[in-house]
N, C-alpha and C positions, 0 to 999 in steps of 0.2 A: 472385403473390407474388415470382415471377422478374424478371417487370417493376421491379419497386420495388428487386430487390436490384442491378440495374443501374442503377439512378439513383444508390447510393452510391458512388463510386471513394472588581420590583416592592417595590416594600415590602413592610413586615412584616405588614399588616392584609390586602394581596391573595396573600400566599403562604397565611395563615391561611383565606382564601377557600376555598382548595384544598384545604386536609388535614383622460486622461493628454495630459498636452499632447501638442501637434500638431506636429513639427518643421518649421520652415521655411528651412531650413537643407541640406538634400541628406542624402546618407551614409545607407542603408536600414540598417546593419548595428552591430551593439555588443553588456559580463558583469560579477560582481565577487566579491572577496573581500577578507574584511575584516582586509589586514595592513597593521600600522599605518606599515610604510614606504611603502605607496605616498601615503600622505594626508600625507608631511611631506616639505619641499621645504629645502634649506639654498642660501643665499648668502651668499659671502663678501663683499659690498657692500650690506647690508640701506641701503633710503631709504625715506622716506616715502611713495613709491607703492606699498609693501606694502601699505599699509593699503586699498587698493582693492577686495581682495577680505575686508576684516572685514563682518559684516554680510551676507553672499551667504545668504540661507534660502530661496528659491526660483527656479527656474527663469530668471524675468524680471528677477530681480535679476541673476544672474549675465551674461545677455545682454545686460544694458545695462554693467556694468562691460567686458566683454570687447567692446563697441564701442567703447566710450570709451578703451579702453587701445590696440586699434589704431587711433587717431585721434591718437596721442602720435606726437610726434619728439624724440630718436628714441624708437624703438619698447620698453618696458617688456621687461626680460630674461625669459627662457624661464621662470624661477623664478615669477614674477609671475604669468605666466598660467596655470602650475599650479597655482599657488593659487586660482583659479577654477575652474579644472576639478574637482579634489577635492569640494569642497561637491556638485556636480553628482551623481557616481559615487554619493555618502552617500544621495542623492535619487532614484539609478537612474535618472537622466536619459541614460541608455547611448548613445543616439542623436545624442540633441545634443552631448557629450562630442566625440565622434567629427568631428562635421562642425565644432566650434570647433575642433578638432585637425585638421584640415585646411586650416582656414583660417589656423593659425597659419606653417603650411608655405608654404602660397603665399605667403604675408608673411614669408617668408626666415627665419622663426625657427627654429633648430636646435634640435632635441627633446633632452630628457637623459636620463640614466635613469627620472625620476620620469613625464616623457611618455609614454617607449615603455610603460612599466609600467602607466599610466592607460590607454594604448590597448589593449594586450594583455588587460587586465581586463575592459573593455566589451566585446570581440570575445568573450568567454569568457560574459560573461553573456547574450549573446544567440545563446549556441550557434552561436557561428560559430568554431568551432578552427581552422577551415584559413586563416582571415586573423590570427588570435591570432599562429598557427605564425610566419605569413608577414612580421611584424614584426621577430621574430628577426632576419630579415637587416640590418634597419635597426642592429641594434645594434654589428655586422661592418662595415656598410658606414661605418659613423661612428666607428671605433674604441672603442665602450664593450663593456665584460666585462660577461658577464650576473651577476647577482649572486642569491642566494638569494632576494629577493622577487619576481622575474624567474620563476623556476622554479615558486616556491611556486603564483605567478599560475596559471600552465600547470598544475599538477597539480592546482588548485581546480578549471579550467575543466574539466578530463577528468572527474573528479571529480560535478561537479555533471550531467554526461551521464551519467553511468553507465558510463562508460568507465574503469574502475579499473585493469584492466591497461594500458591507454595511460600512466594515473600513474604507476603503479608504474614503467613504463620509464623514465618521465623522472626516478623517485627514484633507479633501479638507476645510472644514468650520474652521476648527482650523487656517488653514494656511489665508484662506480667510478673517474671522471672525477678526483677527487679535490681540482681544480679550484675547485667551488662547496659547501661542504659542508651539506647540509642540518641545520635547525633544528629544536628544537620545536613551529613551525607545521607546516613542512615533512611529521614525522610524523603530527602531530593530524589536519592534512589527510587525509593517506592513510588514517590509522586509520579516521576518519568514510569513508570511500568503501568499504572493507572492510568494516565495520557495514554502510551501507546495500545490498550485494549479501548481507549475512548470512553473510560468512567472517568471524566471529569467531575461526575459528582465524589464520587471516594476522593479523588485526588485534592477537591477543594475542604471537604471533611477534614482528610488529615492537615492540611497547612494550617486550618482554625485548631489542631489540635498540638501544634508545634510549641507553642509558649507552657503550656499547661505542663509539658515535658522537659520543660528547661534551654528547650532549642529558639533560636529567632531566625524565620525566614530570610535567604540572602534575593539577591539579584537573579538569579538560577532557578530558585523556588517558583519563584514569580511568573520568570518567563517561561518555564516550561509550562506552567496551565496556561500562562496566556496564549502561547501559540497554540497549544491542544483544542482551545475554545475559540480561536480564530480559522481553524482547519475544519472546526464542525461545525461552521458559520454562527457560532455565538459569538457574535463580536461586540453587539452592548455587554455582555457580559466579561468579555475580554477586557472591554471599555473599562470597566467599574472595576476592574480586580487590576489594572495597571491606576489607575486612580489613586486606588487604594496601597500600593507599592507607594507612590510618590510622597502621599500623605504619612509612612512611615517614615521618611528622609530616605528610602532608597530610590537612587538613580538608575534611569535607563539609561541599557546600555544600546548598543545596533543592536544585537539579536533581537531583545524586547522589539523595538520599533519595527523592525523586519517581520516580526511575528504578525503584529500587527495592522502594518500594511499590506501582510499578503491576506490577514483576514477580508479586510473593508475592500481590495480589489478583487476578492473571489466572488464578493454581493454588486460589484460592477459601480463602489460610491467613491468616486474618482474624485468629488471633492475634498473629504473624508481622507485620502489617500495624501493631496496636495499640501492639506493643513499638518499632517502630521511630518513629512519632508520639508516644512517652513519650520516644524519645533526641532526637529533634529538638528537644523543647520543652524537655528539659535544657541542651541547647548553644545556647538563643535561636535556633533557626530556627523559624518558625511556619510551618506549609501555608498556601498562597496558594489562589488559586482554581484553580491547575491540582491540586494534592494535593487537592483537593476535589473535584475533578470525577473524579480516578480513582477516589477511592472512590466517590463515586455511579454511577459506569459501570459497576464491579465491580459492584454490589450488584444491579445493575437486570440485567444480563446474566444472573445466578445468578438471577432471579426474584425477589429479595429488596426490592421494591422502598420496602415500610413502612421499610427500615433507608436505603435510598438518601434519602429524604423526611427523616430524624431528619437526616444529614450536611445536606442543605440548611437546614434550620432553626438547624441549627449556625453555618453560616455566615452565615446571615444575622443571630444573634445577636451575632455577632463582627464585624458590618461590613463581609463582604463579598460584593459582590455576585453572586449568581447569574448568569450569563452563558447565549448560544446554548448552549452546550456542554453545560452542567448540564440546561436544563429539555430537551434533546434526548433526553438518555440515561434520562432521567425519562418520556419521552413513549416511545421505546425497549422500556423495562421493562415497561412496561404494554402495550404492544403485541403483544411476547412473553407474556404472560400472558391476552391475549386483552381485556385489559381497552380496548375502545375508548372507551366514553363518557370514564373516566378520562384516558386519553390526548389526546382531544379540547380536554377542560378546558383540561390543561398548554397545549397550541395556543392555548388563546383568551386563557391568561395571558399565553404572549409575546407577542401581538395587541396586549395593551393596555396592554404596555410598550411600547410603539415598534415601532422597528426591529428586535425580537429575532429574528423567523422567516426563516430564511433557505432555499436551496435544500435543503441537506440536512434539516432540520427537518420541511419539506414533502414530503422523500421517504420520511422516516419514518413520517409518519403514510401517505400513499397504500401504502405496502409494510404496514402493519399492516390496514389495509382491506381491501387486494386477500387476504391470508393468511386475513380472515375472511368471505373471498368478498360483501363489501359493494362489489363494483366501483362502483356510482354513484356513492357518496360518496368513493373513492377520485377516481375522475372531476372531483369537483363540486371537490377540493383542487386538482387539475390545474389546471383550468380558472380560478381563483382565482389564480393564480399570477402571471399577467403583470400583474394588476391591484394586486399588492402591488410591482409592480417589480420580480418575479424571474423568471428565463430559466430554466425546465426543463434539466437537461443531460441527459448520456445514461445516466445511473444512475437518474434519474425516471422518464424514457421506457422504460426497460426494466423497471421493476419496473411500471409499468402496462401493459406491454405483458404481461407475462406474466400479470401479473391477467385481464385480457382473455382471453387463452390459455387458461388453466385454466378460467375459464368457462365455455370454450366458444365464446365471442366471436370468432370468428377473424376476420372481417370488420372489426371496430371495432381488431383487433390490425394488421392488415393497415394501417386507416387512418392508424395513429398511426406506427408503421413508417413508412409514405411521409413523414407528415407534419414527423418530427423529420429526417428527409435536406432537406427545406425550409426547413426554419429553423437549418438548419446544424450539428444536433448529428448526428454521426457515428456510427453505430453502432461497438458491439465484438465482440468474439465471442460476449461474454456474452449480448449482445442476438440474435446470431446464432442462440444454443442455444436460448433460450426460443423464437424461434418455430420450429425445429426441433422441440423437445419439443411447442409446442402442435399442429404438424400431425401427427407421432405417436402424440398423445393423441388425436385426434378423425380416426383413421382414414383421414389424407391421404398415406399412404405415399409414394406415387410424386408425391407435390408436395414432399416430406420429401426422397425423392433426387435431384428435380432440383435443391431448393435446397441439398442441399449440394455437388452439382456446383459452382453457383455458386459457394458460399464457397471452392470447392479453387482457384477459376480467379482469386480476387478476392488482394487485395495482404493481406488478413487470411490469417492460416493457422489452420485447424482445429485444434482439441486434442483430448486423449482424450477431455475431456466431449463434445464434438461427437461424435465417432464411439461414444460409448457410446450416446447419445441415440436417433440410428440405426440401430445394431446390436440393442439394445432393443427396439425397434420392430418390428424385423423379425419377431426371437423370437416378441414377442407373434403378429404376423401369422401365424404358422407357417412362413414363411421363412426356414427355418435354413438350409438350402444359401449363402443370398443373404447372411446374415448370418455365414456361414463366410468365406463369396469377401471379405466388406468387413473380417472381422478379420485376415484374412491378408495383405491389402494396408497394414494397420499401420504395422508396420516397414519397409519400404521406401519410407515416406511419412515417413520420420521422426519418425513418433507409436510412444513404448513403452507397449504395454497396460497399464494398471493392476491392483489387484486386482477393481476394479468390473469393468472391460469383463472378466475372467475369469470373475468369478461370473454376469453377465449371459450369458456363452455356455456355461457351463455349465447352466445354468438351460435353456436355452434346447435344448440337447442332450436334458437330460431328458425336457421337454415332446416331443422328441420320437422318445423309446424310443430313444436314441440314445448307452446307459447306457457303453458300454465306451466312446466317445469320448469323454464328460463325463469319466472317470475319467483318459483319459489326460492331457486338458487340465490336470486336477486337480495331476497328475504335472508337466507340462511346465512347469507355472507355476512352480513351487519349482524346476526347473531352470535358467531364467531369470531368477531372481532376486526373483523374488514372490510370498512366503509368503503361503499363503490362511489369511483369517480366520475367524469364527465364522459368517458371512453366508454363506462359502463352503462349508464344512461342512455348516452345515446345508441349503442349497439341495441338496447331490448325495444327502444322507441323505433328503431328501423326495423328490428323485427317484426312489432304487431301494424307499423303501416304496410308493411310488404304483404301481413297477411290476411289486410283489408277490416283492422279493428282500430280505428281510428278515434273511438271514445278510451281505450286504453292507452292510445299514446298520446292523447292531450293530455289525461289526466299523469302520466310518467313526468312530459314535459315540465308540468305544472310543479310536481315533487321534485323535478331537478333544481327548476328555477330558485324553489324555495331554498335549496343545499347551495343556491351560487356558482352553480355551472349553467354552461350556456349549449345552445345547439351548434354544433359542427356542421360543416359547408356538407357534408353525405347526408345528413338530418336535413336540411335547410331545403336540400336540391327535390328531395322526397316530398317535404309539404307541399314545395312550388310545383313539382308535377301533379300534384292533388287539386292546387287549384286551379290547375291548366285544364281541366278534365271540363266537359260539357257538361256535366252535373257534379256539382261539388258536395260530397259529405257532408250531410247539415249539422251533425254533431262541430266537423272542421268550421263551419261555418260560423256556428255562434261562439265558438273558442276564441276565432277572433276577432268578433263583433265586441266578446269582453274584452278583447286585448287594447283595443283601439282606444 
């Protein structure tokens, strides 16, 4: 295992039956922002030569036109060349655009604002912000002023890389400098960035600053934040923002409604989802495939597969063809209910429809089989993927490795772990956690410890789940001191123990008869801002009962009840056992009488 670690640096009736172009011109780097300004050129002297960019719908046409333009004498203006580049940006051929731009410069054509903006855009799209920033020097060298389109492109580039702090820094310089004022696109792009990193507070604050900067929020502004709030289950806040938007005279669109429906469905608030659907219809906004997929997926996640199938039936009746996402949700719903035969029927239905099966749908079915311990069936689906032209990804491999580990088939798990790296699929921390869990649960603790050290020495950083797995493995093996040592070393490593970590340690200490230390840890976790949950309390209460300290156990039961937690089945079983004995502890009797 350690050696392997070192390697990795239908139609209605069908439904009823169920119920890149390679670059030849150098320049390896290059990214896109849908900013209208980037794709429009202006010419003070339009000529018929401008027609050369019309009909450019693919990269071959663009290259042909570009080569023909380079042969002209005199050379066409930079505007004409830029008009050929713009469609290529829309087609996402960013390296090609950069290569052509380089040829323009070599031919002596002086770039303008639009050319440089397109160049920055392409570098952003290729995650080369260093090159994108270097293009700014050309603006100054050519005596050109930075405009809002240029800075919007840079902000979007940083947002695409989740470098939202850098994007915000560019924004602040725009506002403070005063030479180039942000527009609605600027605000919307940065708001999108904040929402992407789940910083809804910053997004809402930015919304509040728009008017002060002479910008009016639009449907994109509001829909972006509403969607983010819904995904974070902050549905009431999303509804308030929705009301504010309507109050400002901005009419919601299908995207806005889909975001709200997603939010209420995630919380199981079906009546609200129904009300929103009726509200949409009253405004002549009708559900699309995304709306129906939201409903079907939410029903399936709640185990309501029958209702999800009804949604799909309605889709078909309305002439909306279910897609891969629809059927994958149904499969997942059946898998969650352990209905693997029905899940396979959906999968087979997708196969009959042509190219509907994808890597994610295969991974869902593999996961379902693994959860039901039908590993051979899962492996069969995995082996069939290449025959369908599908390449298993890290999620697929990790799912199957987990299945093998939980079935105690570690050799096959190790073989698959090695295979995934040979096929260019890099393991992630979840993959390593799965293997660690398999080693610990199969009493291979020394290998697990060695594997952990290898992970710590790699580029991947172990997370709290990684350490929880090993700490629990040590506790279960009775090596409480080693578990304590590992636990105490977490903070220096920059890993903060969570409630699960503390509960595991408290359980280990209780099993080792170290009840005083266990309760000290219970108090310590609160002091460090990690509140115990019901599982934590039940764990230590069972520890006291098993160590015949009924008095302390009843005190903690009281404390737990005051915090709104209940005794679980295991704790109740121990209490019933105590009451069934010939001699009942008087402290327990007194406590029970007080409760009656």
